[in-house]
C-alpha positions as CSV (number, residue, x, y, z in Angstrom):
1,M,2.6,0.5,-13.3
2,V,2.9,-1.4,-10.0
3,A,0.0,-1.5,-9.8
4,K,-1.0,-2.7,-12.6
5,S,2.1,-5.6,-12.0
6,V,0.5,-7.3,-9.4
7,A,-3.1,-6.1,-9.4
8,D,-3.9,-9.6,-11.1
9,A,-0.6,-12.2,-9.8
10,D,-1.6,-15.4,-8.7
11,L,1.6,-15.1,-6.3
12,P,1.5,-13.5,-2.8
13,V,2.0,-10.1,-2.5
14,I,3.8,-7.9,-0.5
15,V,4.6,-4.4,-1.7
16,T,6.0,-2.1,1.6
17,G,8.6,1.2,1.0
18,D,8.4,4.5,2.2
19,L,5.9,6.0,-1.3
20,N,6.2,9.2,-0.1
21,D,2.5,10.3,0.4
22,V,-0.2,9.8,2.5
23,A,-1.9,6.9,3.2
24,W,-5.7,8.4,2.4
25,S,-4.0,10.3,-0.7
26,T,-6.6,10.0,-4.4
27,T,-3.0,8.6,-5.6
28,T,-3.3,6.4,-2.9
29,R,-6.9,5.0,-2.7
30,L,-5.7,4.5,-6.6
31,F,-2.9,2.5,-6.0
32,R,-5.3,-0.3,-3.5
33,K,-7.9,0.2,-6.5
34,V,-6.1,-1.4,-9.0
35,S,-3.1,-3.3,-7.3
36,K,-6.4,-4.8,-5.7
37,L,-4.3,-5.4,-1.6
38,L,-4.7,-4.6,1.2
39,D,-3.7,-2.2,3.5
40,P,-3.4,-4.3,7.0
41,R,-3.7,-0.6,9.0
42,I,-7.7,-0.2,8.1
43,G,-9.4,-0.3,11.3
44,R,-6.4,-0.2,13.2
45,G,-5.0,3.6,13.8
46,M,-3.2,5.3,11.9
47,F,1.0,4.3,12.6
48,N,2.1,7.7,11.7
49,T,5.7,6.5,10.6
50,F,6.4,10.4,9.9
51,H,8.3,13.0,11.5
52,A,9.9,10.8,14.1
53,K,11.6,14.4,15.3
54,Y,8.4,16.7,15.4
55,W,5.5,14.9,17.7
56,F,2.9,17.1,16.9
57,M,3.4,17.0,13.0
58,R,3.3,13.4,11.9
59,W,1.6,11.7,8.4
60,P,1.8,7.6,7.3
61,L,4.2,7.3,5.1
62,D,5.7,4.4,4.2
63,H,3.1,2.0,3.2
64,L,2.6,-2.2,4.0
65,F,-0.4,-3.3,1.1
66,H,-0.9,-7.6,0.9
67,S,-2.8,-9.8,-1.3
68,E,-5.0,-11.7,-0.2
69,H,-2.5,-14.5,1.0
70,F,-1.7,-12.7,3.9
71,K,-3.7,-12.1,6.7
72,L,-2.8,-9.5,9.1
73,Y,-1.2,-11.6,12.7
74,D,0.8,-8.0,14.4
75,I,1.2,-4.3,13.6
76,R,2.4,-1.9,15.1
77,R,5.4,1.8,14.6
78,L,8.2,1.1,16.4
79,P,10.7,3.5,18.3
80,H,12.4,6.2,17.6
81,F,15.4,4.7,16.6
82,G,16.9,7.7,14.7
83,S,15.7,8.1,11.4
84,D,13.5,10.9,10.7
85,H,10.9,8.1,10.1
86,F,9.4,5.9,12.4
87,A,9.8,1.4,12.0
88,L,6.9,0.2,11.3
89,L,6.5,-3.7,12.3
90,T,4.3,-5.6,10.3
91,Q,3.6,-9.0,10.4
92,L,1.5,-11.5,8.2
93,I,0.5,-14.6,8.0
94,Y,0.8,-16.4,4.3
95,T,-2.5,-18.0,4.2
96,T,-4.1,-20.7,1.5
97,N,-8.0,-19.2,2.0
98,T,-8.0,-16.0,0.6
99,T,-11.6,-14.3,1.7
100,S,-11.3,-11.1,1.7
101,E,-10.4,-9.1,4.7
102,S,-13.1,-5.5,3.8
103,R,-12.4,-3.5,0.9
104,S,-14.8,-0.8,1.2
105,G,-14.8,2.3,-0.7
106,L,-12.4,0.8,-3.1
107,E,-14.5,-0.9,-5.7
108,I,-11.9,0.7,-9.6
109,A,-14.7,2.8,-11.2
110,K,-14.1,4.0,-14.9
111,E,-12.6,7.1,-14.0
112,D,-10.3,5.8,-11.3
113,V,-8.8,3.8,-14.4
114,N,-8.8,7.3,-17.1
115,L,-6.8,8.3,-14.0
116,A,-4.6,5.5,-13.7
117,K,-3.8,6.2,-17.6
118,Q,-3.1,9.6,-16.9
119,K,-0.6,9.5,-14.2
120,M,1.4,6.4,-16.3
121,A,1.5,9.1,-19.2
122,S,1.9,12.1,-17.0
123,E,5.2,9.8,-16.1
124,N,6.1,7.9,-18.9
125,V,5.7,5.3,-17.3
126,K,6.0,2.3,-19.3
127,E,5.2,-1.8,-18.8
128,N,8.8,-2.7,-19.2
129,D,9.7,-0.4,-16.6
130,V,8.3,-2.9,-13.6
131,P,9.3,-6.5,-13.0
132,N,6.4,-8.8,-13.7
133,P,5.8,-10.3,-10.1
134,G,4.9,-13.7,-12.5
């Protein structure tokens, strides 16, 4: 529902947080397709943020997605600070030039729309559960 609410927003959009889902999952890829938001990590590394205490078992659970209103200036994982997650420092630059970065493989298909509808129905999510960014 969040993806749907920001999909056609004319305003700059950033969605970020501990989403408890890896970047390559079906759900995260579906979020990117529906929302039309960009993932600044693509082509730049894994940026594993969890589990900070186990070097041999880490994956990216913390995410930041942004609209084409922003360009990436810097992204890096910060050193361990006591949490079970690493902090991910992402610096974006607001720009009026909204030419798209690579969205390779993220064109939404009819099956994606159907899957998104099924997921929202199974979780009983309604449009008024998510604020409109406008």
